[in-house]
Every structure is written in structure tokens, then in C-alpha cells.
Steps between C-alpha positions, in 0.01 A plus 500: 500500500478797735876505543547472122269797451674713762856421395466450122169593333437839663855641478530372141173676413631825650829461313329436166263791559793734568684373190188553286459858627872564444479386138179689418600822675267783597191351336516202740399718794131442585280777365349600832838513676639718222201733527550534876871566447429779252243660731764506775771646271694174481665359190321173405824344373672573833207343682534193279874477578424508872229235456738271311760544775246402766401190300864392468559548873189303594587218263851478652369492857234241417747276317713498815245502781158463339378219723569717808324807360147381436345834598728688263412258220128541570537878493687485167238278339212711631668815364567333164137389473373848589730675251410251226125544558535879499703481178238271347228753583702792357585303185133404455401866501763571233413194293852354523431129443858378545535688831170354622617145425843543663356671809230232536757220482719668762201561728385137478853369553552724803167403652571131443843515663358703789239231569764231470737646760220604734361149553642365827561132558680295762803427282560861403454614860759251622734597217454864594595430860817320393584776254464773761723299730783509251736792517613691194870521436663842499648440156158411359342816640789716377477347151126560490544865602767556232278348233211720615711816465608389153137426413402856590801664336466332159156635398552840664817556296367360172340698221160352419301573182272802562129468558296580188155415636288801592366483857187653643432691180361468151698268278586604145244255364237657730556851365190695400341388176478720194161635598627612842747761383368763743701360790764749616830388650735768626871429536765717664832312470684768700320369809607141436862530612566243773183307424460155347415529131240226555297743710469745210254483210787380281545193720125452522420524130824385332680263741684340206690826449651466848623153422707638211700732725693235694681603817560853367354659191366818344130551436398781263147633463457647155264579215612467136321824411706692756791703365680510836473121517673462162772742609552302821549172320713655222743663744525243779379159382552479124816298563350288775606485864679270741176443693179335376273757337121478494315761295140509624261687273220708651214450253219749436141417590272336248301826471806718440538667162850410372652780296760433237849520649818627339701243696564134408272234642794341684771648718866413445603245764653178363534328840163600643223257581190678374177454693184701559255579774156355415269707287171609647572718804596864479861505623567833668879520490752720323766347279781420478596365840822308570499267800773278644365182662727299733373171642143610436540839673493838327831668588504797262248691286562780251272678253580618145847348530708255703610770748708344775365150432778411254 
């Protein structure tokens, strides 16, 4: 059973885990790892690609030589159990029931397999001695190395769905309630160039807007009562654009007195996805702003017009 675990069960678990993360994309990265990545100016999706590559390499090595690499297998299972428990704790704080269940199952499975391969007995010790006595063929080692390089290259050169979960910040559903409209949130998009959009209040309060941008898209901060905003959309976006467009409205506070506007309630942008920052806080930001987002990073910002961003 120990040999079966080392050569089949553990590498298959790693392979299925990598495939699951590959299919889900950025949201499959554990919350706490994503938060650490953001704090260290790393792209969470890139971190996930690297993690998937490591899982594919480990599964390949364990399929080939798992019964000779007990310590490596124990380290993998201990790491999997730790990550799963940490993810379970983070998901519990956020109230994510599905994440709690999945993380708990993975933690229990990892702990069970770790106990299974860590129990010594006479038969496994004798089998281990015979296994270590065997020599690996050069062709087998070369094949394993090639597969490992392919396992790393595939996820690193694949476009994964972007992460839309807000990390280490207030989620949209946790935005201030209607009676807490005195909260002030200042935004200066000109200082966001080169930063991950997830780190900004937009990523913190409206993560779904980021998911609409794809690999490269245009995010526009606007207000329908703003004349310059209407001019911007009429001149540059009334016929759409080749890139995904997200028009993010900056709403007034609940206490604000809304004067009658001479402009229409909607701007002219047939291909835009219209969304809004949550009502309640006082959003201190001028409009309109045009931002280009590439792979979750702000690459260009312009005010009152597209400037050099188009």
C-alpha cells in the first residue's frame, strides 16, 4: 500500500490538483498565498502558473521514482496539508463554504496519506533496500527530465483566467452600509501605473470589474452627470473598441444633493460593460479617467481623455 501511495495515489493527486487549478484559473490560488503575492508586488496569476508547474514536475518525478523518494513525498504531503489548512482558515473568515469544504477534504487526504507512507514495517524496509539497490537507466532519467521541463513550460506559457477575488481587502459585499456614508476613500489613478489593479480600491471593492477586462482591456471611471465624460465616450467609444471596455461609475454619497443635469442619464458606449463602485463611501477622485489594464497590471492612465493610452 505504501508503494501504491508513493507511485500512484500521491502523484495522481498532484496531477489532478494542478489540472483543477489550470481549469479554474486565478481564483484557484489560495487566498493567503495571493495576499502574500500582492504584498510582495507579485502577480497572483503568475504565482499560480509557477505553482502548477511545480505540481506537474513533482507528479512526474513521483510517478517514476516515488518509492525511492519517501522524504520528498512526505514533504509534499506536509506542505499540501499546511496550505489546505491555511486556506480553510482564510475561507472561514470570508464565509466561503465551498472553499472550506474543498480545503478540508484536501487537508484530511494529505494528512491520511502522510500517515500511511510514514508507517515503517519490515516488508517496506526490505522493499526500500532492494529499490535503492536498483540503478536507474539513463533513458529513464532523461525522459523524466524532459517531461519535467514540459510540465513547467506549459503553465508558464498559458493564459489563465484572471483572478476576480479581492484579497486582503473589503469585498464588494462588505462595502459600507447605507448608514455609513461618511467613509472617505481617495483614489489617484495616476499613481497606479505599474501596479496590480487588485491592489487598488477598484480591485478591492469591485473585483468583478477586473474579470471583465480579460488579458487586456480598458477601464473608464466616469459619472453620467459629467459633461467631459459624455464628450469622452461620444468621441472615442461611441462606436466601440477592439478591446474590452468597462465603464465604472463613481457614485455620489448618500448624503449628496443631486442637482438636475442637462446630460443624459447614460453615456454612449454600445460595447461597454457598465458597472459601479458601491454606494456609501465618499469617492475622492476626478472623472473621467481612462486606464489600460494588461494581465491585471495598470499600464497606462490618462485623465479627461484617452491621451497616449489608445
